[in-house]
C-alpha positions as CSV (number, residue, x, y, z in Angstrom):
1,X,-22.7,4.7,26.0
2,X,-20.4,6.4,23.5
3,X,-21.3,6.1,19.8
4,X,-17.9,4.9,18.6
5,X,-16.9,2.1,16.2
6,X,-14.5,-0.5,17.6
7,X,-11.7,-1.7,15.4
8,X,-11.3,-5.4,15.5
9,X,-7.9,-6.9,15.3
10,X,-7.3,-10.2,13.6
11,X,-6.9,-11.8,17.0
12,X,-10.3,-10.4,18.0
13,X,-11.9,-11.7,14.8
14,X,-10.4,-15.2,15.4
15,X,-11.4,-15.4,19.0
16,X,-14.9,-14.1,18.3
17,X,-15.3,-16.5,15.4
18,X,-14.2,-19.5,17.5
19,X,-16.5,-18.6,20.4
20,X,-19.4,-18.0,18.1
21,X,-18.9,-21.3,16.4
22,X,-18.9,-23.2,19.7
23,X,-22.0,-21.4,21.0
24,X,-23.9,-22.0,17.7
25,X,-23.0,-25.7,17.6
26,X,-24.1,-26.1,21.3
27,X,-27.4,-24.3,20.7
28,X,-28.2,-26.4,17.6
29,X,-27.4,-29.6,19.4
30,X,-29.2,-29.0,22.7
31,X,-32.3,-27.0,21.7
32,X,-35.6,-28.7,22.2
33,X,-37.8,-28.9,19.1
34,X,-40.8,-26.9,20.4
35,X,-41.8,-24.1,22.7
36,X,-40.5,-20.8,23.8
37,X,-36.9,-22.1,24.3
38,X,-36.9,-23.2,20.6
39,X,-38.0,-19.7,19.5
40,X,-35.3,-18.1,21.7
41,X,-32.6,-20.5,20.5
42,X,-33.5,-19.8,16.9
43,X,-33.1,-16.0,17.6
44,X,-29.7,-16.8,19.2
45,X,-28.6,-18.7,16.2
46,X,-29.8,-15.9,13.9
47,X,-27.8,-13.4,16.0
48,X,-24.7,-15.6,15.8
49,X,-25.1,-15.8,12.0
50,X,-25.3,-12.0,11.9
51,X,-22.0,-11.8,13.8
52,X,-20.4,-14.3,11.4
53,X,-21.4,-12.1,8.5
54,X,-19.8,-9.0,10.2
55,X,-16.6,-10.9,11.1
56,X,-16.1,-13.0,7.9
57,X,-18.4,-11.5,5.3
58,X,-20.2,-14.8,5.0
59,X,-23.5,-15.3,6.9
60,X,-23.3,-19.0,6.3
61,X,-19.8,-19.4,7.7
62,X,-20.9,-21.8,10.5
63,X,-23.4,-23.7,8.5
64,X,-22.6,-27.4,8.0
65,X,-21.7,-28.6,4.5
66,X,-24.2,-31.0,3.0
67,X,-23.2,-34.6,3.4
68,X,-22.4,-36.3,0.1
69,X,-21.2,-39.6,-1.0
70,X,-18.6,-39.2,-3.7
71,X,-18.9,-42.8,-4.8
72,X,-22.7,-42.7,-5.3
73,X,-23.7,-41.8,-8.9
74,X,-27.2,-41.3,-10.1
75,X,-27.9,-43.0,-13.4
76,X,-30.1,-41.0,-15.7
77,X,-32.1,-43.0,-18.3
């Protein structure tokens, strides 16, 4: 294989980001909690996060936002 860098167009970045997002969500949802498949799925998710960092500059691009309740306030005494 040739050792050349490929230039990604904005369309390439958008398509790759969308595909990676779907693959990551599916892997997180369907992976069993133990065993070899879990280890390999974790490696796949790690690789997708690395691709997200290359495409967007943010490794946590596909990570879910923490759920919050805006109406809940903690009282401090």
